N, C-alpha and C positions, 0 to 999 in steps of 0.2 A: 503494499500499500504506500502511496505517496504521502510524505510527511512535510509539514510546514510548521514554522515558528509563528506564533501569534499572540494576541492579547485578548483576554476576556473583556468584552465591552458591556455585557449584560448577563446577569445570573438569576434565574428564577426557578426555584426548586431544583429538579435534577437536570435542568437544560441550561446550557451556557452558549451564548452567542460569541463567537470568536472572530476577531478581525485578523485576517492574514494577508500578506502581501500577494498581489499588488493592489489590494483594496477590496477583496471579497469578504463577505460574511458567511460564516459556516455555523450551523446549529449542531451543537455537540452534546454528548453525554460523557461522563468520566469513566475511565476504566478502573476496575478492581478497588484498590485501597483509596483511591482518590474520590470515591463515592461518599465517604464519611462526611458528616456534617462539618462545615468550615474548611474543608480541604481546598475548596475553590471559591473564590469571590471575584467580584468585578475588579479588574485591573491586573490580575494575575498574568504573568507571561508563561505561555504554555507551548507544548509540542503537540500537534494535531495530526492524526492519521485520517485521511479522507476515506469514507466508506461509500460515498455516492455523491450526486450532485448537491452541493451546498450542505452536505452532512459529513460528520466525522466523529472521531473518538479522541478525547484528550488523554494522552499517555503519560506526559511528564509536566511537572510544574517547577519553574525556576525559583530559586530563593528570592524572597521578597526584600526589597530595599527599605520599604516602610509598610506599615500596616495600621489601619484604624479599625477599632472594634465597633464603633457606632458612628456612622453606618459602616458595615464591613466593606472595606475597599483597600486594595494593595498597590504599592509602587507609585503612589501619588507623591509629588515633590512640593506642591504649593496648596495651602488652604486659603481659599478666597472667602473672607468673612463678609457677608452681605447684610447690610443694615439699611432700613429705610429712614430717610430724614423726617418722614411724616406718614401717618396712616399705614401702619402703626408707628408710635414714637420709637426711636431707636433704643434697643435694650443694650446699653453699653456694658452692663455686668456680663451678659451672655457673650458679647463681642470679645471682652477680655478673657473670659474663660476658654472660648474656642481658640483664641490665639495662643494661650498657654498650653492647652492640651495639644494643639498642633506642633508647637515647638518641642514638647516633650516626646512626641512621636517622630521627630526629625524632619518636620516639614517647615518650609518658609511660610510666613504670614503675609497676606496682602488684604487691604481693606477696600470694599466698594460700598459707597453710599448711594442709594437709589432714590428715585422720585425727587430729584433736585428741582424739578418744575414746580413743586408744592411749597418750597421755602425760598427765602431771600439768601443771597450770597453770604451775608453775615452769619446767619444761623448755620449754613453749611460749613463755614470756616470754624465756627465754635466747636462743632463735632469733630471736624477732620484734624485740626491743628495738633491736639495731644498725640494722635496716632503718627502724624508726620514727624512730630518731635521725638517720638520713641523709635523712629527708623523704619516704620512700615510704609511701603508704597500705598498711597491713598488715591482712589479714583472716585470723583463725584459724577454721577451719571443720571441720565434720564432716558430710559429706553424709547418712549414715544418721541422725544425730540432728537434722539440720537446723540445727546451730549455725552462725551467721554467714552463712547463705545469703541471708536478706532484705536484710541490710545490703550484701552484695556485689552483689546484683541491683540494688539502688537506686543504687549507685555506678557501675554499668556501663549503666544504663538509657538513657542518651543518648549512648553512645559506640560506636565500632566497635573491638572488642577482639579480641585473639588470645591463647589460652592457649598458654603455652610452658613445657616442662619435660620431664623424661625419662619414659619409660614406667613405669607402675606406681604413679605418685604419686596417681592418682585423677582425672585430668582428665576422663575420660568420665563418671565418677560425678558430678563436679561439674557438668558440663554438663547431665546428666539432672536434677539438683536445680534448677538455674537455669532450665531450659527444660523444664517438664513436658510429656511426650508426645514428646520428641525421640527416645526409644527407641534411644539410642546403645548399641552393644555395649561392655560394660566388660571390661577385661582382668583376668586373674588373675595375681597376683605369683608367680612361680616360687619355691617354698621352697628349691629347690636353688641357684639362682643369685641370689635376692633381687633380680631385675630383672623389669621388666614385659614382657609380650609386646606387640608393636605391634598395636594394634586400630584405628588410624585410618590409612587409605591415602592419602586426599586431603584437602586443606584444604577445609572446608565452612563457610559462614556460616549461622548460625541467627538467627532473629528473637528479639530479647530485648525485650519490651514493644512500645511503639508506635514508638520511635525508635532503639532500640539494635540492634546486631548483635554476635554473638560467634562466634568461629571456634575450632575445635579444629585442632591441627596434629599431623602424624605425630611420634611420639616420637623423640627424638634424645639423644645423650650428649655432643656436642661442637659448638662454634661457632667459626668463625674470623673474625678481623677483617680478614684480607687484608693487603695492603701498606699499612698505616697508619702515619703518622708518629707515633712514640711521644709526641711533645709534645701530641697530641690526647687521650691517655688520661686524664690527671688531670681534665680537664674533664667527663669521663663519670662521675665519682664525685663526687656532690654533697656528700658529707660531707667529702671531702678538700678540695673547693673552698672550703668554708666557712672553712678555716684558711689556704689558700694565699696569700691576700693579705698575710699577715704573713711570707712567706718573704723572705729577703734578695735572692734572685735571681728576676726574672720568668722564666718558663719553667722553673722548678725542677721536676724530676721526682720529688722527695721520696725519693731513694734515700740518697745519701751527701753531698749538698751541704751546706755549712756554713750555719747560720742558717736551717734549714728549720723552719718553723712547724708543718708537718704531723707530722714526726717528734716534735717537742716535744709536740704535742697527744696523740700516742699514749703517750708517756712519762708524761704527766700524767694519763692516763686519760680525757681529754676526747674522744678518738676510738677507736673500737673497734679493738683490735689485730688481731683476726681479719680484719676488712675490709681493714685496711692490708696485712697479709701476703698476702692473696689478690690485692690490687692489684699488689704487687710481683711476683708470679708471672706475672700477666698482662702486666705491663710487660716482663718479661724475654722473654717469648714474642713480643710485638709488636716489640720492639727487634731480636731476631734475625731475624724475618721481613722487617723493613724493610731490614736490612743485606744480605739475600739478594735483594732485589727486582730487581736487575739480573743 
């Protein structure tokens, strides 16, 4: 049987759609031990043996460079955090959490602010500036107006990216703008609850240009770090890390320790207070989970 290397672009139950060169999609099932749950997820690099027209069997899975448990996706290098500037209001706690979880998984972080047509430039700047200061690429976009779409497409054109953010912020509309013809179903924000309806059921990778891939993920409203040592958390906030070298104690958690350069930076206005306060909330959660691990 003829064999090809490919990438799983959709995984639903026992069936996996694999993209193989020179651009064909093959519907596959896994062979033997690979059938067990979790052995194959979207993003996996695989070897496929063709068994018929557009059909095949997955025989091998390459080692993963990165892996996210929720949603399950492999070999992604960039987490694109998508937050709307209005309707619904941006959840910056969730944005910071996603960026930290992504960093821990070995992914780069990138921030996209949608629905720029609903706010003025001053409000957009208020939200974007702290993330730009932290070192994240930030794109202010409006899918209907086409604002920021070309610049974002260029930034993601050679990457394997996943969009992450709550329902209703415009992830599907953003994907439709980035990948013309994707024909993704967009969700309508409920006026009553101001929350989006889930419109994406499974993680799917879409081709972005000649070298890029981009995935939508099911909407979610929470992320857990699991049993993580709290001492890991400061390193997942690059803006805090920039000042941490000046702390009196190595391993400073930037809470109440004397001689903390991070707290001093907040007091002086060199570090965004909102980001710092959200860090403290996450730190408390992580610390409590770590104490309960046994």
